[in-house]
N, C-alpha and C positions, 0 to 999 in steps of 0.2 A: 503493501500499498501507502500510499505517497503523502508527503510528510503537506499537515495542515498548513494551509492558511488561513489565518482570521477573516469574516468578514464576506470573504470569500463564495462565491455561488457558483458550485459547477453544476451543469447540464447534461445529463446525457443523454443520447440520440441515438438509437440504435435503426438503419436502413434499410433497404433489403429494394433494389429496381427502382423508387419514388423521386427521384430530380428536381419535377417542378414541385412538390410538395416538402420535400428535405428544404428547399431554401426557403419557404414562408416560414415552415418551421424555425430555422435558424435565424431567420429574420423577424422572426417575435422573440426570442431571446435578446437580439440582438439592442431591441424597442426597449429593454426594459429599463426602469429610471432608478435602477438599483446599479451601482458599482460597488466593489471591483466582482465578474463576472468571467466562468471562464466555460468554452462548448465544445463537447468530445462527443466525432460524429464517431458511431459502432455500424462503418459497413459489413452487413451481412453477408460477404460473399457473392456484390450486386454486381451486376454482368451486363451492364445497359448506360445510358450516359452519369450515371452517378459515380462512378467510377473515377469522372473527370471533374464533376463539380464540388464535390468531399475537396480535391484538397487547393483545388480554384478556392472555393472560399478561404481554407486554411489561409494561404497566401494572399488574399485582397481584408484579412481581416487578423488580428492579433491575436484575438479570445478565442479561435476555432483552434480544434489540430482534428484532426483525419485521422483513424484506423482501418485499416483492413481489416479482415476476419472473414476464415473460410466457413461456407452456409452452418450455421449451427442450433438458428435459430435468435427467439430476440433473448432470453432469456441469457444463454453466453457472451452473444453480443452485450448487455448492460454489463453484466460481469466484469466484460473484458474492461470497460467506461469506467468503470467503479474503483479498479484496480488502478485507475489511473489522475484521478480525479482528487482533485487540494483539497478542495472548496471545505468549509467550515457547515456548508450546508448545499445536499442532494436532488437537485432537480432531474427527474426521468421523466424524457417527453417522448411521446411516439409519434415517429416524422411525418404523419398526419395528422397534425393534430397542431394546433398554436395557442399561444398565450397570452394574455392580456397583461398590458405594462405594467402598471403597479403589481403585479402576482408578487414579486419577490419581497417590496417594501414593506407590501401589507402582511406577508406572513411572516418576515423576521422583526416586523415591531410588535407582530402577535408569540410570538417564541419566546421575545428578550421580555414580555409583561408577564410572560407563562414559563417560569423556565422548569417546572415539572412536567413538563408537553414536549413530546419526542419529533411532532410535526403540526405542522397548520396545515390545513385544507381550506375550502371557498365551492363555488358554485361554479358546478357546468354549465354551459351553456352550450348546446346540443343543436347542430347546425348542419340539417338536409340538401344534400344537393342540389334537391329541385323545389325546395322551399326556401319560406324565411325561418331563420334561426328562432328557434325557442326563447320564449319571455319568463320560465320561469326554472328554478334551477333540473337538472336531471340527474335520475334515479334522486337518491338521496343526500345528495351534496347541499342541498338548502338544509338541513337539520345539522344542528349541535350537538352530537354523536361525541360523549366524552370516551368512548374507543371502539376499537374494530367489533368484539367481540362487546356482544353475544350476532351479533347481528348479519358477520361475514359469515353464518353457518348456513343466511339464507338465503343472500346474493353477495355479489361483491357490489357492494352500492354507491360507490364511486370511481374514478379512473386512475390511470395509472400518472397521469397527467395532477391531479386534482393535487398530492402534498408535495408540501416541501419538506423536506428529513432534514435533521440534524443526524450532522456524518457520525455521531458516536452510537448513532441509533443503527444505522446502516451497517456500521463495523458490527453492532451483535448480531443484527440480522444473519447476518456474513455472506454466503456467494450466493448468486440468482442459481436456477436451479436448472439443468435440460431437457424440463417440460415443452413440448411444442407446445403445445396452446396451455392457460391459465398459470403459467409460471407468474403469469404476476397475481394472481389470489393467494397461490402459496406463499408468496414472497409477502402480501400484504399479511399473509393468517402469522408469521411466524413472527411478524412485528405486534397481532394479535398476541400473540400469548407468551409474549417476555410483556405484556399488560404495557404498551406504550399508550400515553395517555395525548390527547389531541387537542389542538387549538383551531377554532371555527372563525375566517373571516369572512361574517355575509354580506357577502357581493362575489361578482363573477370574476373566476382568476382564469379558466382555462375555456378555448373550445372545440370540443370532441363534432370531429365533420363524419358523419355521414354519407358516404362517397360510393360509386356502380364500380371506382376500382378493386384490387384486392386486397382484403384484409386476413389478417392472420387468423382469426376465429370467424371466418365468413363461409355459405356456403354450407353449411351441416357438417361441414368439419369439427373435430375436438381427439382429444387422450383416444389412442386404442383404449381394449380390457384392459390389457394389462399397468399402462398409466392410469386408468381410472383406479381400481386398488390403493397404487401406489397415492394418487393424490386424495380421493378419500377418507385415508387413512392416515395420511400426514393435516387432513385440514380439522378432523378431529382431536387427532392427538395436540395439535394446537389449543384448540379453544378448550382441550382438558385441561389444562394448564391453569387455565384462570379460573378454576373451582365452578363451572360451570354447571351446573347440575342436573341431572339426567330425564327431570319432570320439566327443564323450560321449552317453551314453546319453539327454539328456536334448535333445538333438538333434535323435538319427532318430527319439523320439517323436515330436516336432515336426514332422518330415518327415511321417510317416505319419496325420497330425492335417491336415494344410493340403492331401495329399493325399484325403483323405475331405471334405475341402472344393470344391475343383477340382471333384468327381462333380456333390456334389450342386448347388452353379452351374453345371454344363453341362446338371443334371434342371431347372432354373429357368431356363433357358434364355437365361445371360448368358455368350457364350462368352468375351466378351472376359475376365472376372476366370477360368474356367474356366483358363484359359492362362496368365492372368498367379501364380495358385493351383497350377497344374500345374508350371509353369518352377519355383517355388520350392520344392517337394516335392521336386522332381529335382536339384535343386542342395543342397538340404538332405544329401538319402541317399550326394550322392557320383555322383550320374548311373548307379547299377549294378544300384536296383535292381530283381528280374526281373516284379513285375506291372507296375511301373511302365512296361519296354518296353511289355509284352504292352497296356496300355492304349494305349498309344502308338500304336500297329499300328491296335489295334479304332476310333481316331480316322481315324483314315487312310483306313481302310476303310467304319468309317459315323457317321462324322461326330460333333463334339463329345454333344451330346442322346444319340444313341441307343449311343453308344458307355458315357456314362456309364451309361442304365439296364440295358444289359442287364449292366457290374459288380456292379451293385447284386440284380439280380436274381438272378443264380450264385450270390452273395454268401449271400443269401438261402438258396435251396434247399442249396448244402453248406452251412449253418450255421457260418460259414467264424468262429472264435473271432478273435482278437487274434490281430497278431503277435508277433513275439518282441522284435521291437524298442517296441511298445504299451504304457507303462508304467503300472502304474494311477494312477487321477486320489487325489487326497484320502481322497475321500468315502465311496472303495468299501472300505476298511477298516474302515468302523462297519459296515456292513451284509454282511461277509462275503462282498465280491465280488475 
């Protein structure tokens, strides 16, 4: 790790084949009212004009550094930047998003006023490509939540650009994982497990842009079945370090969520992952959920794949809605769901 420089904000931007939006993301950091700053562009193996743009930005702006890495995903790219970062504060910024000009000033002010807090966050503005920007804070960024858990068990209720972290907290969280998807959720969960307290700045601080170009978690892709087992196990492990009780509504929601993925993994043909996830779902449900007991009986009669397929068919034809333990996710409120 690089030696820390007091008052410096290090912004780490992972990027893959996204030159136009990368320039806009960098410009939003250069426009910050706070100084000193540094920007570390972590290229995740780009093969287009991004490879030329990154070094050009570094030549034209002394605040910018460019690092090319083999393609391994956003987590390892961010970690390469974290290792080089010298700031007292760390800002992670996705290359397709932008920051508001006073983000650093407002959030550092909040952290100075609340030394017990390890990160400050504010409102996210959702900016769809085919419409006007949202007028309300996106997800739960408008809520003044004191910690990441228990809410992180129900949803990743902010985005990667929202918080400004103290460098000491990032050091305690440790390296970014190699998950191809939701590595940011697991990173936040580690912070939550450490009991990191949050300061809230009630104003817009970043724009999350929804666009037609490829996004990391777009097009229905997510973790492979074995990675889902690891992700859900880690998420619960981090939550449990906070002393969250088994009867917490978020734990009950987590159980239903994992049960759904156990069935999905069974349909995908990964029986090992389905077994592990179903065991995790039953454990967090307290072992008394009637539909889980019925599903276990179906598995004994039909096997994992056929049981999961039948359960999903019944769910579809009966138009069964979410159960009483399923909580609304943060984005649903914006869409009236």
